[in-house]
N, C-alpha and C positions, 0 to 999 in steps of 0.2 A: 505495500499500499504505498501511497505518495503523499505525504502529509503537506499540507500548504507552507508551512515553514520553510520546507526543505529547497524547494526551488526559488522559494524568495531569498533565504538566505543566500544561496548559490549566485542568484542573480546580483545580489549585496556585494558580494566578495569578486565577482568578474567585473562589475564597475568599480569596485575601489581601485582595482588593479591597473585598469585603463585611465583612470583619473590621474594615476601615478606617472604612467606612461604607454605611448601609444602602442608597443610592442613589447607586452609583457613577458616575465620569462617564461619558456616553453614549459621548462619541467616543473615549476609552479603550476603554471596553469593544468597540466595533466594529471598533478597529483589531486588538484580539487574536484577534478572532472572524473577521475577513476573510480569504477565501480557505481558511479551514477546510473538511476535509471533513465533510459532514453526521453521518456517525456519530462523528468524535471530538468533535464539540459536542454530541451526545445523550450519549456516555460520561459526558463532564464534567459535564453538568448533572444528571445522575442522582447525583452526589455534591454537590449543593445541596439546598437547603431548597425547596420548592414555590414561597415568596414570592419566593425569589432567582431561580428558573428564569422566573418572570414578566416579573421586571425584566430579564432578558437576553434574552428573546422580543423584549421591546419594542425592542430595538437591531437584531434582525436583519433582513434585507431579505426580501422577500415569499417569494424562490425559498428561501431557507436556512429559513424557517419552515416551510413546505411539507416540505421533505423531512426536518428535524430533527421534526417532529410525527410523523411515521410509524415514526422509529426509538425514539422515548422510550416509558418505562415507562407503563402504561396509566393509571395513578394519578396521575402528573404531566400526562398527555394532558387529563385532566379538567380540573387545576387551571389549566391555561394556558387552555383554551378557557373557562372559566367567566370570564374576565377580556376576553373579546372579546365585542361585538356578536353577538346569535342569527345576523343575516342575513350575518354575513361567512364563515360554516362553509363553503357552497358555493364560494366563490372561492379560500378557502383551500385546499380539498384538491382543487380544479380541475385540478392539473397532476400529481395522483398517478393512478397506474393504477388502475382500479376496484375492485380487491381491496383496495389499500392503503387507498384512500380510504374503503372501506364499513369497514374496521377500527377506523378512526378515528372517523368518525360514530357507529358503534355505541357507542363508549365516551362521547360527549358527552351532557352532560346533557339531559334529555327534551325541553325547551324548544328547544334549538338542533337535536335532532334531527329534530322536529316541522316546524320551520322549514326545515331541508334538504330533507325529503322533498315539501315542498309549493313549492321552487324551482325555477321552470321550467329554470334553467341547469344543474341537476344533472344530471352522468351517468346517464342511464336505466338501465346496468348496474350501477352503484354502489347506486343507489335500489334496486333489486331484492336486489340482496346484501342491504342494510342491513334492508329489510323481512324478509328469510327470518331473518337473524340475531336481530332485535328477537323474533322469537316465543319464543326461549329465553332463562331467566334468567341475569343476569351472572355470570361463573364456571363456565359451561356449555360443554361441547363443542361444541354448538349455536351460542352466540354467537361462536366462534370460525371456523366453517367459512365457507366461501366455494361460492357456486354458480357460479364462473367456474372450470368444468373442461369436459372434454369427455366425454360417455358414449355408446357403441355399442350397435347393436341386435346380439342376436344373429345368427349365421348370416350374419354381414358378414364379406369377405375382407379380407386385407391391404391390397391395393391402394384398396379402396374406404373403408378405416379411414385410411389416409395421406392421401385426399384430401379426407376430412372435417378433417382437422387443418389441412391448407392452406387451407381455406375460414374457419379462424378467424381473428378480427381479430388482426392482430399487436401493437398496443398493448396487448392485454391479457394479462398473465401467466398463462398457463395450466400447471397441473403436469403433469409428464412421463408420468405416470401415465393411461391411459384405462380407464375402467370399463366392463365390459360388462351391459347390463341388458336383464332382460324385461317386456314390458309386461304388468301384471296385468290378468288379464281382468275385473274387476270396475271398474279405476279406469283403465282405458287411455285415454291421452292428459294424464293427471296427472303431475307430476313426482314427485308422493308414490307416484304407483302404479309405479314403475321398481324392479323385485326385483333386487337385485345379484347376480351370477350368476359374474361373475369380474373381473380385473385384467390389465391387458398395459400393459408400457411403450412407450413412442415406439420406443425400442432393439430391444426385440423385435419390432416390426413392421419394422424395416430389416433385421434379420437374417434374417427368414424370405422367402420366395418370394411374390410378389403374389397368386397364385391360392388361396394358403394361407388356410383360413378361419381365423378369430380364435379361434372357440372351440374349436381344436385348440392352440392355444398358449398360452391365457389362464391365469393362476393361477386356480383354484378354491378353494384352501382359503383364506379371506381373514378378514383380523383385523380386525374394525369396533370404533366404539362407539358407545354410543346417544348422541343430540342432548342427555339431560338428565345425563348423567355431567359429572363435574366436570372441568374443564381440567385437574386434575394429573393424574387417571386418563388422560386422553387423552394426555399429556406422557410418562406412565411407558411408554405402549404403544408410541409412536414411540421413547424411548430404549431399549427392549428389544429391539425388532425392527428398529431402522435402516431405518423406513420413509422414502421421500420424501412420501408423502400419506397420510393416515388417513381412509377412509370413514367418514360418518357418517351414521347411522340412525334415521330417526323413530319414534314410539311403535309404528307399524304394521310396522315392520322394512322399510320402504323407503329407497332412498337419498336423503338428502335434501340432502346436500352433503359437503365433503370438507375435511380442514384439511393445508393442506403443513406440512412440517416446520419452514421457516423461520418460522411464525407462530408456532409452538409455543416456539421458543427463549425469548422472552421469559417467556413463563409457566415454563420450566423454572431459568431465572434467579432469576425473583422466586421459586421455592419453594425454591430452595437458600438465597438470601437469608433466607428466613424460617425455614428449618429451622436455619440458623446462628443466627438471633437467640432462636431458642426452645433451644439448647443452651446458651446462655450464661444462659437464664434470665429475659430481659428483651427488651423492644422495643429492642435496642443500637443499631441502625442509626437509627433514629428520634431517639433521645435525643443520638446521637454529632451529628446536624444541629441539633440546637436550641442556641440562644444561651443564654448562663448566665442571664439573665433569664427566660427560656421555660422552660430545665429546672429553675429554681426556683419558678417558678408552677406546676408540674406536680407538685412536690413537697412545697411548702409546706404544702397544704391536710392530708395525712395527718400531719404532724408536728404540726399542730395539733390535729386529732383525738386524736393520742397524747398531747399536752398535757393535754385535758382529761380524758382518763382516767387520767392520773398524777396530776391533781390529786385526784382520788378515793382515790388513796392516801396520798395528803398528808391528807384528812379523816380517812383510817381511822387513820392514826399518830397525829393529833392527839386523837383520841376516845381513845385508850389511853397519854396522857401520863402519866397517874398511874404508869401500871405501870413506864415507862422511867425515872422519876425513881426509883423504887424499886429498880429493877436496871437499872443504869448498863449492867452488861456485856452487857444485851440488844442495844444500840444498835452495841456492835463487831459482831454476828455479820449485822446486817440488808445489809450490801453483799457479805458472801460470799454468802449466800443469793440476792441478787440477781444478784450476777455469775455466778454456775454456772448458775443457771436460765435467767437467759437467752443462755448460751451453747448450754444444752441446746435453747432454742428456736429459736435461728438456725439451729443443726443441723439441726433438724426440718424448717425452713421450706426451708430449701436444697435438701436431698433431695426434699420434696414437688414443689418447682418444678421440678426436673430430671425428675421422674417425669410431671408433668403435660403438661412440653413434649415428652417424649419417645415418650409413647405415648398410644393413644386412651384418654381416660379416660372409664369406663362408672361407673354407680353401683357395681357389684361391683367394679372396680378401687380405686375411692376407697374402700369400706367397708375391703377388704383391707389398704390403706395404712394407714387409721385403726386397725385392730386390731394390725398389726404395728409402729407406730409407738407406740401404745400401753403393749404388750409390752415394745419396746425401752426406752422411756422408765420404766416400771415398775421394771425390773431397775435401769437406773443409780440410780434414786432411792432405792431401799432401799440400794445400796452406799453412795452417796456420803451418804444420811441418815443410815446407821451411822455411818461413819466422824467426820462431822460432830459426830454426838451424842455421840460418845464423846470427841472432843475437847472440846466443852461441858463437859461431866460433869466431867472432870479438871481443866478449867480452872477451874469454878467451885466446883467439890467438891462438887455436888449431884447426883446423878443425874437429879431432875425436870427440871432445868435444860437437861440435854443431851436428854431426851424431847421438849421443847420444841423446842430448835433441831433435832434429827433430823426430828421430824414436820413442822416447818414447811417445812424444805426439801423434804422428798418431798412433799409437797402441790406446793409450789412447782414442782418439776421436772415433776409430772405436769401439773400447768397447763400450762407451757412447751412442753411435747412436744405437748398435745392442740391449743393454739394455734396452734403453727408447723405443725400438720399440716390444721386446718380452714379456717385464715384464706386461705392460697394458694388453696384449692381453691374457698372461695367468690368471692375478689376474680376468680379465673378465669372464673366463671360470669356473675359481673356482667360482665365486658367490661373490667375493670381490668387492670395490669400486676402480678402478683402479688409479683414481685422488688421493688416499690416500696413494696406495703403490708403486705407479712408481717412485715418487721422491725420496724417501728413501732408496729403493733397487739398483737402477740405480746408484745413488752416489757412493755408497756403492761399488758394484760390479767393476765401473770403475776407484776408488781409488786403490783398491787390484792391479788389474789386470795393470793399467797404471803404478802404483809405482814399480811394479814386475819387468815390462819389461825395465823400466827406469834404476833401481838400477843393474838389471842383463847386461843390454848393459855396463853400467859402470864398472861392475867388468871385464868385459872380457877385457874392452879396457884401465882399468885402467892406464897401464904402458904409453898410448898415449897420456891421457887428464891428469895427473898430473904433 
């Protein structure tokens, strides 16, 4: 049995070593990994960066590498395999059952897959399984399915069905659910021509009389999934209905393969992690695994972009230098306008990021968000503009001065609200993390436009406010 602290302690020990040095001592790593269950090692490695995982794999023995590889997240599997010579893949998965070997190979880079399919030492059952999976895109149910299952013809007896199960290779891990199929008259003899009509478990067979027909005891209301459906959809079905296996149908509606529930567990875990990351509005798990240098490298370009935009604000201010010299009191209100507008923009950005990650965004939903945030910003801008404008008028004892202050704050807040809504949407569409990009750019644009309007109004009314 694997206790929870076992793999967590291992993950902590590995992380501490990598904090000390990028390439920890191989003998030490081997000593703390020796005799550890493969599941514990896999769980611990998923707490590390891909580069660190590869370092650890280099000190594992051959048997550990094989077992751990079959239990890792698919993204990490790809990273590890990329570091290996292409010809080593067949040897690496040789000791795995065909279904697990096919799952590993199907997620490998293309050149590794091609080498594996040509390798004479590769398991024929695994090769057939891989070829079937590769007909479908990554992230689909078809990519997860296996052809290692038992199908029964209609009209067969319970006794004959059990004999078919006994004749299967004991080294191949087949699902307990058996699928009853009827040959399609047009496509007789082809796997894709098997029309699914029922499902029965081995336990169901054992609980009935040997001469009973399978057709009489099979379940006929079958929940299935299209091979082109997403793996998330397949995982949702298995989670909802508590199936042990999920049948997968091809584009013609014929039985193409099945997905055992344990193969979907990693999909469910990955989906949960992704939803958590989206809930906090950023790729939190990825960011947490980055070193300070890599995290800074990821965020600095956006800050440099912000700096360039803010320099535009500096150019605007210098252009109206004469107005500021005449009316020194204007400078006192600039930080207030910038701070209030900045907060409005950050609030809008946070609300938009949360909406993007918690719902399916469409053009209609984005437009609705823009309208709602625009209306909210307008109301807040009018209230705050009126209050700050009144303060400015009283302070300067000039009503036009208050109009300039109030108008500038209103325009700046509207800009901030608009930018705080648009920038996260654009960032998401372009594939960037909206939580990283929204704040800097929103603040920069708001400053440029806010100060421009502020000083432009001041220059127009300078004879009234000086």
